[in-house]
Steps between C-alpha positions, in 0.01 A plus 500: 500500500704723274744788524411719202841436339419396146699199376421537133242608247284239334338512159123438464473247217130411513183598678197272526165602652313225685162616640601784737858378536802587279787263433833663431782312326838653600851457362750544785883500511482264801253261342725188571468576879124545506274223632129430522327664802776762534408855603633775277416872516391640159503877507468457876210250486569160657383230253551127510668308214253240383654377176844487343539410132773561238637850538229638735307455822146588583332690783136579546343823631146466636238771489582633851866547402407666166269746675774614744798508267605615156540145365189543290682766300800272419527405132704249304847643448505690827790458743414445862710509817568158657619408847499158660421476868778585745716238670511485876843614619558723203553877499191720488628745243158664437219492754242241611262447205214250500413503131145608596420812299292753692393724213609653169582858413607704197844623393450875448848608409853385410800736527843416365744628763812450287617174656180395682124533457233646721161332462185666636186311596153608608437443868288184535210446743639463853833621374506814710492281811745234379747681274767700685808693385803266484268202573493178297244423232476221243413608143452224243699274729789740547603610851543881488538800728234764505603862412300815579147367555213747482124458536475450126821321401827337597823433313774236482853540365630226270869428461644378165528135619135481601393683186693254276414178685132545569193603296536862615682565171166422320275689740323801342302790635139387541592134566336330801733334751459263791546631853574305811525713815759428764358217722638659813315826426176299440529331839577828678200672333267218591606496864489876535144498353392228744657687788316823403169311482552376854540861611873473561 
């Protein structure tokens, strides 16, 4: 379980393809605190540490994960958002994030607002039912608040701290991002759909 509050950015040092899987070797500022079998969100995707060596650790994305996320587009030299799982008893500064990416979508616009940035994204499948104005959404592992959703798009505002301390500073128009919808919204939608099918 995560909160969508990025701890640091990691550097992708090496990428190795193994059948349909991809191994990513990551350099992290908190490498000394990482251990084997630990869950870490990488651009919002929960992956398990399976090797630690020298100045890097390794995680593996299987085909299912690669099909549902943007990890297949990651290249050596890219910076990715990292978050370790939340501790019980800590403050939930973002919102409840599982690290299970629902889909991807495209960044369609970036506007410099003279002190902040407004990012526009195309509305993903199921988005019109799950994305609401002022609701929570997780984009590349970052917990954000939705602004002005329409049938075709939605926006998020990025403050300077988030811009400087996440990979949003490297995001360009046309880039594909990971989306995890708010888990509470998904449960509500599922139960409302089931209720409607029962004729309620």
